[in-house]
C-alpha positions in Angstrom: -10.5 10.3 -49.1 -13.6 11.9 -50.5 -14.3 15.6 -49.3 -17.6 17.5 -49.7 -17.6 20.4 -52.0 -19.7 22.4 -49.4 -19.7 22.5 -45.6 -23.2 21.2 -44.4 -24.1 21.6 -40.9 -25.1 18.3 -39.3 -28.2 18.7 -37.1 -28.1 17.6 -33.6 -29.0 13.9 -33.0 -30.9 14.2 -29.8 -30.9 15.7 -26.4 -27.6 17.7 -25.6 -26.1 16.9 -29.1 -23.8 19.6 -30.3 -24.3 21.3 -33.8 -21.2 20.3 -35.8 -20.1 22.1 -39.0 -18.1 20.3 -41.7 -15.7 21.6 -44.2 -13.7 18.9 -46.1 -12.4 16.4 -43.5 -12.5 19.1 -40.8 -15.4 19.3 -38.4 -16.1 22.0 -35.9 -18.3 22.4 -32.7 -19.3 25.9 -32.0 -16.3 26.1 -29.5 -13.9 24.8 -32.2 -15.3 27.4 -34.7 -14.6 30.1 -32.0 -11.0 28.9 -31.6 -10.4 28.8 -35.5 -12.0 32.3 -35.9 -9.7 33.7 -33.2 -6.5 32.5 -34.7 -7.6 33.4 -38.3 -8.6 36.9 -37.1 -5.4 37.5 -35.1 -3.5 36.6 -38.3 -5.7 39.0 -40.2 -5.1 41.8 -37.6 -1.4 41.5 -38.1 -1.7 41.6 -41.7 -4.0 44.5 -41.7 -1.6 46.5 -39.4 1.3 45.7 -41.8 -0.8 46.9 -44.8 -2.1 50.0 -43.0 1.2 51.1 -42.2 3.2 50.4 -45.6 0.9 51.8 -48.1 -0.1 55.3 -46.5 3.2 55.9 -45.0 5.1 55.1 -48.2 2.6 57.4 -50.1 3.5 60.3 -47.7 7.2 59.7 -48.1 6.8 59.5 -52.0 4.9 62.9 -51.8 7.8 64.2 -49.5 10.5 63.2 -52.0 8.6 64.7 -54.9 7.5 61.6 -56.9 5.2 62.4 -59.9 1.8 61.1 -60.0 2.8 58.8 -62.8 5.6 57.2 -60.8 3.3 56.9 -57.8 0.7 55.0 -60.1 3.3 52.9 -61.5 4.8 52.0 -58.0 1.6 51.4 -56.1 -0.5 49.9 -58.8 1.3 48.7 -61.8 4.3 47.1 -60.2 2.2 45.0 -57.9 0.0 44.0 -60.7 2.9 42.9 -62.8 4.5 40.8 -59.9 1.2 39.2 -59.3 0.7 38.5 -63.0 3.9 36.3 -62.9 3.8 34.9 -59.5 0.1 34.4 -58.7 -0.6 31.6 -61.3 2.5 29.7 -60.4 1.8 29.8 -56.6 -1.8 29.2 -56.8 -1.3 26.2 -59.4 1.3 24.6 -57.0 -0.5 25.2 -53.9 -3.8 23.5 -55.1 -1.5 20.4 -55.9 0.8 20.6 -53.0 0.5 17.8 -50.2 2.6 18.0 -47.3 2.5 17.6 -43.6 2.0 21.3 -43.0 -1.0 21.2 -45.6 -1.3 22.8 -49.0 -1.5 26.4 -47.9 0.5 26.9 -44.6 4.1 26.6 -46.4 3.2 29.3 -48.9 2.0 31.6 -46.1 4.9 31.2 -43.6 7.9 31.1 -45.9 7.5 34.6 -47.2 7.4 36.1 -43.7 11.0 37.0 -43.3 11.3 38.6 -46.8 8.3 40.8 -45.8 10.2 41.8 -42.8 13.4 42.5 -44.7 11.4 44.6 -47.2 9.9 46.7 -44.4 13.3 47.2 -42.8 14.7 48.5 -46.1 11.8 50.9 -46.7 12.4 52.3 -43.1 16.0 53.0 -43.9 15.7 53.9 -47.7 16.3 57.7 -47.3 19.6 56.9 -45.5 20.5 54.2 -48.1 19.5 56.6 -50.8 21.7 59.4 -49.4 24.7 57.1 -49.2 24.3 55.8 -52.7 23.8 59.4 -54.0 27.2 60.4 -52.4 28.9 57.3 -53.8 27.7 57.9 -57.4 29.5 61.3 -57.4 28.5 64.5 -59.3 26.9 62.7 -62.3 24.3 61.1 -60.0 20.7 61.6 -60.4 19.1 63.9 -58.0 18.9 62.8 -54.3 15.2 62.5 -54.4 15.3 60.2 -57.4 18.0 57.9 -55.8 15.8 57.8 -52.7 12.7 57.0 -54.6 14.6 54.1 -56.4 15.7 52.8 -53.0 12.1 52.8 -52.0 11.3 50.9 -55.2 13.7 48.1 -54.7 12.4 47.3 -51.1 8.9 48.0 -52.1 9.3 45.3 -54.8 10.7 42.8 -52.2 7.8 43.6 -49.9 5.4 43.1 -52.7 6.7 39.8 -53.8 6.5 38.4 -50.5 3.1 39.8 -49.8 1.7 38.6 -53.1 3.0 35.1 -52.6 1.2 34.9 -49.3 -1.9 36.7 -50.5 -2.3 34.4 -53.3 -3.2 31.6 -50.8 -4.5 33.4 -47.9 -8.0 33.4 -49.0 -7.7 29.8 -50.3 -6.7 28.8 -46.6 -9.9 30.5 -45.4 -12.0 28.8 -48.1 -10.4 25.3 -46.9 -10.9 25.7 -43.2 -14.1 27.9 -42.8 -17.6 26.3 -43.3 -19.5 28.1 -46.2 -22.5 28.7 -44.2 -20.8 31.2 -41.9 -18.4 32.6 -44.6 -20.1 36.0 -44.8 -20.2 36.5 -41.1 -16.5 35.4 -41.0 -15.7 37.9 -43.6 -17.7 40.6 -41.7 -15.5 39.9 -38.5 -12.4 39.8 -40.9 -13.3 43.3 -42.2 -14.0 44.5 -38.7 -10.7 43.5 -37.5 -8.9 45.1 -40.5 -10.8 48.1 -39.8 -10.0 48.1 -36.2 -6.3 48.1 -37.3 -7.1 51.1 -39.5 -8.7 52.9 -36.4 -5.7 52.2 -34.2 -3.1 53.1 -36.9 -4.7 56.3 -38.2 -5.9 57.7 -35.0 -2.8 57.2 -32.8 0.1 56.5 -35.3 -0.3 58.0 -38.8 -0.1 61.6 -37.5 3.6 60.9 -36.5 4.5 59.4 -40.0 6.3 62.6 -41.2 9.0 62.1 -38.5 8.6 58.5 -37.0 8.4 56.5 -40.3 11.4 54.4 -39.4 9.8 53.1 -36.1 6.4 52.7 -37.8 7.8 50.4 -40.5 10.1 48.3 -37.9 7.2 48.1 -35.2 4.5 47.1 -37.7 7.0 44.7 -39.2 7.6 43.0 -35.8 4.0 42.7 -35.2 3.2 41.1 -38.5 6.2 38.7 -38.1 5.0 37.4 -34.8 1.2 37.6 -35.3 1.1 36.0 -38.8 3.5 33.3 -37.9 1.5 32.3 -34.8 -1.7 32.0 -37.0 0.3 29.7 -39.5 1.3 27.5 -36.5 -2.2 27.2 -34.9 -4.5 26.8 -37.8 -4.6 23.2 -39.0 -5.7 22.1 -42.5 -7.5 19.0 -43.2 -6.6 16.1 -45.5 -6.8 16.4 -49.2 -7.1 13.8 -52.1 -4.0 12.8 -53.8 -3.1 14.3 -57.2 -0.9 13.0 -59.9 2.4 15.2 -60.5 1.7 17.6 -63.3 5.4 18.0 -64.4 6.6 16.2 -67.4 10.1 16.5 -66.2 11.5 19.6 -64.5 12.6 21.4 -67.6 10.8 23.7 -69.9 8.5 20.8 -70.9 7.0 20.6 -67.4 6.5 24.4 -67.2 4.8 24.5 -70.7 2.5 21.5 -69.8 1.6 23.0 -66.5 0.8 26.5 -68.0 -1.4 24.8 -70.7 -3.3 23.0 -68.1 -3.7 26.1 -66.0 -5.1 28.1 -68.8 -7.4 25.3 -70.0 -8.9 24.8 -66.5 -9.2 28.5 -65.7 -10.5 30.2 -68.9 -12.4 27.3 -70.6 -15.8 28.3 -69.1 -17.6 31.4 -70.4 -19.2 32.0 -66.9 -15.8 32.4 -65.2 -14.6 34.6 -68.0 -17.4 37.0 -67.2 -16.7 36.6 -63.5 -13.0 37.4 -64.2 -14.0 40.5 -66.2 -16.3 41.8 -63.5 -13.5 41.4 -61.0 -11.0 43.1 -62.9 -13.0 46.2 -63.4 -14.3 45.9 -59.8 -10.6 45.7 -58.5 -10.2 49.4 -59.9 -13.0 50.6 -57.6 -10.6 52.7 -55.5 -7.6 52.8 -57.8 -8.2 56.3 -59.0 -8.7 57.6 -55.6 -6.6 55.6 -53.0 -3.1 56.5 -54.2 -3.9 60.1 -54.6 -6.3 60.9 -51.8 -3.6 62.1 -49.4 -2.3 64.4 -52.3 -6.0 65.8 -52.8 -6.0 66.6 -48.9 -2.9 68.7 -49.4 -4.0 70.6 -52.5 -4.7 74.3 -52.6 -8.1 75.3 -50.9 -8.1 72.2 -48.8 -4.7 71.9 -47.1 -5.9 69.2 -44.5 -3.1 68.4 -41.8 -1.7 64.9 -41.7 -3.0 64.4 -38.2 -6.6 65.5 -39.1 -6.4 63.3 -42.3 -5.5 60.5 -40.1 -8.4 61.1 -37.8 -10.9 61.4 -40.6 -9.6 58.1 -42.0 -10.1 56.5 -38.5 -13.6 57.9 -38.4 -14.4 56.0 -41.7 -13.0 52.9 -40.1 -15.1 53.3 -37.0 -18.3 53.6 -39.0 -17.3 50.7 -41.3 -16.3 48.6 -38.2 -19.9 49.1 -36.9 -21.3 48.0 -40.2 -18.9 45.1 -40.9 -20.8 42.2 -39.1 -24.3 43.2 -40.1 -23.1 43.6 -43.8 -21.5 40.2 -43.6 -24.9 38.6 -42.3 -26.7 40.4 -45.0 -24.4 38.8 -47.5 -25.0 35.4 -45.9 -28.9 35.9 -46.1 -29.3 37.6 -49.6 -26.0 36.5 -51.3 -22.9 38.4 -51.9 -23.8 39.2 -55.6 -27.1 40.8 -54.6 -25.7 42.7 -51.7 -22.7 44.1 -53.8 -25.2 45.4 -56.5 -26.8 47.6 -54.0 -23.3 48.6 -52.7 -22.2 49.5 -56.2 -25.3 51.9 -56.7 -24.5 53.7 -53.4 -20.9 53.9 -54.2 -21.6 55.7 -57.7 -23.7 58.1 -56.0 -21.1 59.0 -53.4 -18.3 59.4 -56.0 -20.4 61.5 -58.3 -21.1 63.9 -55.4 -17.5 64.0 -54.4 -16.3 64.6 -58.0 -18.6 67.6 -58.4 -18.7 69.2 -54.9 -15.2 68.4 -52.9 -13.9 71.9 -53.3 -12.8 73.0 -49.9 -11.9 71.5 -46.6 -15.5 70.8 -45.4 -16.9 69.3 -48.6 -13.5 67.2 -49.2 -13.8 65.9 -45.6 -17.4 64.8 -46.2 -16.5 63.1 -49.6 -13.4 61.5 -48.0 -15.4 59.8 -45.3 -18.3 58.9 -47.3 -16.1 57.4 -50.1 -14.2 55.3 -47.5 -17.5 54.2 -45.8 -19.3 53.2 -49.0 -16.2 51.6 -50.6 -16.1 49.5 -47.3 -19.7 48.6 -47.8 -18.7 47.1 -51.1 -15.6 45.3 -49.9 -17.6 43.7 -47.0 -20.5 42.6 -48.9 -18.4 41.2 -51.8 -15.6 39.5 -49.6 -17.2 36.1 -49.6 -18.3 36.1 -53.2 -15.4 34.1 -54.5 -15.9 31.5 -51.9 -19.6 31.2 -53.0 -19.0 31.1 -56.6 -15.8 29.1 -57.4 -15.3 25.3 -57.0 -13.4 24.4 -53.8 -10.9 22.1 -55.3 -9.5 24.6 -57.8 -10.3 27.7 -55.7 -6.7 29.2 -55.5 -6.0 28.7 -59.2 -9.3 30.1 -60.4 -8.9 33.1 -58.1 -5.3 33.7 -59.5 -6.6 33.5 -63.0 -9.1 36.3 -62.0 -6.1 38.0 -60.6 -4.3 37.8 -64.0 -7.1 39.6 -65.7 -7.3 42.2 -62.7 -3.6 42.6 -62.9 -3.6 43.4 -66.6 -6.3 46.0 -66.0 -4.3 47.6 -63.2 -1.2 47.8 -65.2 -2.9 49.6 -67.9 -5.3 51.7 -65.9 -3.2 53.0 -63.0 -0.4 54.8 -65.1 -3.2 56.2 -67.3 -4.8 57.9 -64.1 -1.5 59.2 -63.0 -0.5 60.4 -66.5 -3.9 62.0 -66.8 -3.7 63.9 -63.4 -0.2 65.2 -64.3 -1.6 66.7 -67.5 -4.8 67.8 -65.6 -2.5 69.9 -63.2 -3.3 67.7 -60.3 -6.9 68.4 -60.1 -7.6 65.3 -57.9 -11.5 65.8 -57.9 -11.3 63.8 -61.2 -10.2 60.8 -59.2 -13.8 60.6 -57.8 -15.4 60.9 -61.3 -13.3 58.2 -62.7 -14.1 55.9 -59.8 -17.7 56.6 -60.6 -17.4 55.5 -64.1 -15.4 52.3 -63.1 -18.1 51.4 -60.6 -20.8 51.7 -63.2 -19.1 49.5 -65.5 -18.5 46.9 -62.8 -22.1 47.0 -61.8 -23.3 46.3 -65.4 -20.8 43.2 -65.5 -22.0 42.0 -62.1 -25.6 42.1 -63.5 -24.5 39.8 -66.3 -22.8 37.5 -63.9 -26.0 37.4 -61.7 -27.9 36.3 -64.8 -25.6 33.3 -65.4 -25.4 32.6 -61.7 -29.3 32.1 -61.7 -28.9 29.6 -64.6 -26.6 27.5 -62.4 -29.0 27.2 -59.6 -29.1 30.6 -58.0 -28.7 31.2 -54.2 -30.4 28.0 -53.0 -29.2 25.4 -55.6 -26.0 26.7 -56.9 -23.4 24.4 -58.4 -20.1 25.9 -59.6 -19.5 24.6 -63.3 -16.4 22.4 -63.4 -13.3 23.6 -65.3 -12.8 21.8 -68.6 -9.9 19.4 -68.8 -9.2 19.2 -65.0 -7.6 16.1 -63.5 -9.7 13.3 -62.5 -7.7 13.2 -59.1 -9.2 16.6 -58.3 -12.7 15.3 -58.8 -12.5 13.7 -55.4 -12.5 17.2 -53.7 -16.2 17.6 -54.2 
């Protein structure tokens, strides 16, 4: 069955006719669109609460158990990037070609849920596990802090594997079921719900993370398990055209053939290579700041309490929450590329100010809030960029190809940031200056992408170039 490559709203055909949106074989009235948004946004809220809990609380625990900045950078940036580098291409390639009664995305979203919960439970009890393992190893054991950090690492890896498998196809599900004409506004609401999760967590929960981390991990894990599973059960995918099996057998020959096909389809078009390069640099937008901003708040001369840190973070989410839907509408109106260019300029100015002037509690707090708000402006305006630029049929695998390039960038960049900060005697103002440089480079690459985007039709007549060597069976998904 042929499927349209864009979701074109059908105009009402007379008195009382209802406006209908199409995406693939799916059609929605306004009421149907509302129901779809409710379930997708509920799943996003559960996902966001999980992410809001694990990253910041684990960062606090790493600091508590004296992990170095290099180790923090490796665990929080390099390890997830390395896992994604291996898993994302496989999952995305298989998901684009999977056909089953649950759809081509839902199985890859729901199966990782129990493994995510196991990882969160392990993180909750890692100090206890590490203490027992340390006692069992005897007098020649590494330090207690080292063993506890290693325990965190094992369960963090399990958590990341499950999250990366689901995250690889999460955006692809949205691309398959949400009409493109409302994609920017949807991502504005998506962003708003994620921010609401951040407001709730940081204002009322994060201040207790020092002592109540066990219940935070377990509680957020339960919310995620129930909420995300419900979304998977309630959101229905459409029908997809059949594809021929890619495997030339189930041995190494099949794997090699699939890998060759994947790289031919993903990296053969120069335009996509520029897009991937931009995405790789842009993905490092906050990587110098995010893993270390909590440490910055605790540095001499600032000494911000954990409770006040959480409340300032909640303030950034409140401001960003108010901006989310209008920014999504702006992205729909002017296109995500152009809106993101403006966001980059603002973010460069903010990080430069923070790098030069954040020296005491007041100036740090201002830089902290402004950094969060203007990073959020970029994330919201750029959220629907992939859906607007990549072809629908190969969306997941092309997204994962961009993820490979971004992952390689993260694996190299994050440890260098941590190593530099160790040698710079933990002067965390440098993280703002590094983010300013990264954002400037990303802006220059985005300008190049925009020039090529205009050659392919621009905002009104854009047609995504087809990957070279793709299967004829996928051409039906236009």
